[in-house]
C-alpha positions in Angstrom: 27.6 -26.1 -6.7 27.4 -29.2 -9.0 29.3 -29.1 -12.3 25.9 -28.7 -14.1 24.9 -25.5 -12.5 25.6 -22.3 -14.3 24.9 -20.0 -11.3 24.7 -20.6 -7.6 21.3 -21.6 -6.2 20.9 -18.3 -4.4 18.5 -17.5 -1.6 15.0 -19.0 -0.7 12.0 -17.5 -2.2 8.9 -16.6 0.0 6.4 -19.2 0.6 3.7 -16.5 0.1 4.5 -16.6 -3.7 5.7 -20.2 -4.1 4.8 -23.7 -3.3 7.7 -26.0 -2.3 11.4 -25.1 -2.3 12.5 -22.4 -4.9 15.5 -20.1 -4.8 16.6 -17.0 -6.5 20.1 -15.9 -7.6 19.9 -12.3 -8.8 21.8 -11.6 -12.0 20.8 -8.1 -13.3 19.0 -5.4 -11.4 16.8 -2.7 -13.0 19.0 0.3 -13.5 19.2 3.5 -15.7 20.0 1.3 -18.7 17.7 -1.6 -18.1 14.0 -1.6 -17.7 14.1 -5.3 -16.5 15.6 -7.6 -14.0 17.0 -11.1 -14.5 17.6 -13.9 -12.2 18.4 -17.7 -11.9 15.5 -19.4 -10.3 16.0 -22.9 -9.0 12.8 -25.1 -8.4 13.3 -28.3 -6.4 11.0 -31.2 -7.6 7.3 -30.2 -7.1 8.1 -26.6 -6.5 6.1 -24.0 -8.4 5.1 -20.2 -8.5 1.7 -18.9 -7.7 -0.5 -17.9 -10.6 0.7 -14.5 -11.6 1.0 -11.8 -14.4 3.6 -9.4 -15.7 2.6 -5.8 -16.9 5.2 -6.0 -19.6 5.8 -9.7 -20.1 8.6 -12.0 -19.1 11.1 -14.4 -20.8 12.2 -17.7 -19.3 15.4 -19.4 -20.6 15.5 -23.0 -19.1 19.0 -23.9 -18.2 18.6 -27.2 -16.4 16.2 -30.0 -15.9 12.6 -29.9 -16.9 9.3 -28.5 -15.6 5.9 -27.0 -16.5 4.5 -23.8 -17.7 0.9 -23.1 -18.0 -1.3 -20.1 -19.1 -4.8 -19.9 -17.7 -7.3 -21.7 -19.9 -4.6 -23.5 -21.8 -3.1 -26.9 -21.4 0.2 -27.1 -19.5 3.4 -27.5 -21.4 6.6 -29.4 -20.6 9.5 -27.1 -20.6 13.1 -28.4 -20.6 16.8 -27.4 -20.8 17.2 -25.1 -23.8 13.6 -24.0 -24.2 12.7 -20.3 -24.3 9.3 -19.4 -23.1 8.0 -15.8 -24.1 5.2 -14.8 -21.9 3.0 -11.9 -23.1 2.0 -9.0 -20.8 -0.8 -9.5 -18.4 -1.2 -13.3 -19.2 -2.1 -15.2 -16.0 0.4 -18.2 -15.8 2.5 -20.3 -13.5 5.7 -22.3 -13.8 7.9 -24.6 -11.8 9.5 -28.0 -11.7 7.9 -31.4 -12.5 6.9 -33.6 -9.6 10.1 -35.6 -9.8 12.6 -33.4 -11.6 14.5 -30.1 -10.5 14.2 -27.2 -13.0 16.2 -24.0 -13.2 15.5 -21.0 -15.5 16.7 -17.7 -16.1 13.7 -15.2 -15.6 14.0 -11.9 -17.6 11.1 -9.8 -16.3 10.2 -6.2 -17.5 9.0 -3.3 -15.5 6.1 -1.1 -16.1 6.5 1.7 -13.8 7.6 0.1 -10.5 5.6 -3.0 -11.2 7.1 -6.3 -12.7 4.8 -8.9 -11.2 1.3 -9.3 -9.7 1.1 -12.3 -7.5 -2.3 -14.3 -7.4 -3.6 -17.3 -5.9 -1.4 -20.4 -5.4 -1.6 -23.3 -8.0 -3.6 -25.9 -6.1 -2.3 -29.5 -5.6 -5.3 -30.6 -7.7 -4.4 -28.3 -10.6 -0.7 -29.4 -10.3 -1.4 -33.1 -10.2 -3.4 -32.8 -13.5 -0.2 -32.0 -15.3 2.2 -34.5 -13.7 
């Protein structure tokens, strides 16, 4: 672990939901007191989520590097260390690292029933290259 990392990198995330190398270190699990989970997600340069939605929204706290956040039908935004992204419920979006910079964020994701995310199609290389 480098001196800039707050949490360990964690375990690799599945390629069915991510493009490139992304890792998750779980921090808080859903339990009787919390209707959310929280985890530190590390995206290596070029890594990104698939398009997806959350039935009760999500909050991203960027802790290292810089990356990209985009909602469907809107321009992509650069996100960087110190930024907070408040994602509304059922908004189709994706997030990840820029092409040449690692990005780490803490994802706080709410549950609705037993669901916290609906994974959709990958962000194409063409879509990704438009914002890099």
